[in-house]
N, C-alpha and C positions, 0 to 999 in steps of 0.2 A: 652386539645385539642391541637393537633399538627398543625403546620403551614402548612403542606401538605393538611390536612383536610380543612383548611380555604381557601387555594388557589382554591380548587375545587368548592367553593360556588360562587353564583352570587353576584353582588353588592347589590341587595335588601335583599338576605339572610344575608349578612355581616352587613347591616345597622339594620336589625331586631336583629341579635345576639348582636350587639353593644348596643342596647337599653336594652336587657335583661341583659347583663353583667353589665352595669352601674347601673341598678336597684339592682342587686345582691350585688355589692359592697356597695351601699348605705345601704341596709338592714344589711350587714355584719358588717359595721361600727357601726350602732346603737346597734346591739347585742354585739359588742366588748366593747362599752362604758358601757353597762349594765352588763358587765361580764357574758354574756350568751353564748358567742362564745367559743367553746372549742379549735379550732385551728386558731389562728389569721393569720397564714401563708397563709391561704386560701385567704385572702384579697390580698396578694401580687401576688398569682397565677392568680387571676381573673384580677387584674390590668395589668398584663403581657399579657394576652389574649386580653384585650382592646387595648393595645399598638400595638399588632400584627395586629389587624383588621384595626386600623386606618392607619398603615404603608401600608398595602395591598391596602386600598382604595386610598391612596395618590399615591402610585406607579402607580395604574391603571389610575388615573386621568392624571398624567404626561405623561404616555404612550400614552394616547388617544390624548393629545395635541400635542405630537411630531410626531404623524402619520398624 
C-alpha cells in the first residue's frame, strides 16, 4: 500500500486498518515460528505499513493541535 493511498483515508479508516495490520503481523509471526510462512519478508512490509499509519495519525494529531 502506497503512502498516498493512506493519506486519502480518514482517521477512523486508518485506525481500523492499523488493527487489521497488527493482527496480520501477529499471525505471520506465529506462522514463521512454525516454519509455515513462505516469505518472511512480508512481516517487514506489514510492519512498514503500520509505521506509516502511525506516522500519519501522529502528524494529523499535531497539525490539529497547531491550528
